[in-house]
N, C-alpha and C positions, 0 to 999 in steps of 0.2 A: 637475840630477846626473840628472835622468831623458832630457834629452837625451844626455846621453855612456853613458849606461847603454844606450840604444837604439843607440847607433852601433858601442858593444865588442861587442854582440848581431850586429851583424851584419857586422863586422869578423870574429869569430871562425867566424860561418858563410862568409864568403866566402874567407878565406885562414889559418883556424885562429888557432892560438895567439899566433905569430909578431904578427898585427894590433894584438894589446894592445899588445905592446911598441912598436908602431909611434904605437898612441893614447896612449899613457902618455907615450912623447916629444914627441909633438905637443902632446899638455896642459903640461908641463912646460916647453916650450919658450914656448907662448902665454903662459902665467904669470911665468916669469922675463920676459920683453920687456916684458911690462904692467909688472912692477914696477920696472924699468929704467927704461923710459919716461915713468913717470906724473908725477915730480918734474919730469924736462928739457926744458927744451923744446928742441928742435933743427935748425932751420934757421927764415929768414923775419924776419916782424916778431916772430913769438912769443917770441924771444930778449930785444928789447928788451922786450917789453910786460914780461916777467916781473920784470926789473930793475925797472920804474917800479911796481910793485904792492907795495912792500916798506914803504909809507909807510900801511899800513893798521892799523887801530885790533887794541890785543890780544886784544879778543872775536873778533873778525875770522879774526886769526890763526888762534886755538885753534880753534875752528871748522873752519877748513881742515884741520888737524889731524887734528880728530877723522874727520870726513870720510875722509882720506887713509887712519888707521887702521883705518876698517872695511871701503876698500875691499884694503887689505893681507890679511887676514883672511879674504875671501873665496878671494883669491888663493893666501896659503899654504895653504887647506882644497883647492883644486883640485890644486896641486901636489904636495900627498900624497896625491889619488887619483890622479895620475900616476906617482906611485911605487908606489902598492899595484898599479895596470894592470901596468907592467913587471912586478914581482913575480910577479905569477898568470902573464901572460903568458912569462916564464920557467921557470915553474914546470910551463907547460903544454908547452913545446916539447921540457922536459928527461923528460917524462910522456912524450910523442911516441918520442923516442928510447929510453927503456929498456925499451918493452912492447914 
């Protein structure tokens, strides 16, 4: 969170409020990409390994689900931070044009 605020501050100083819009879009893109790719192997031997791991115990599957739920909650939080950055950047751009 501190790193995100530091980057936002630097971008506002460098290119103005439009930097917040760019950072918000980038943050939302990364979070969406993480959420979509977390559960789906894309290529190589990982596809076959994913099919072979279905014979685990119910406790292991429940632990894996709980771990994924924790990861998704942090991704959801940072995605909402991206939305806030976009709104703040849009308000900043509007303020510059109305002033």
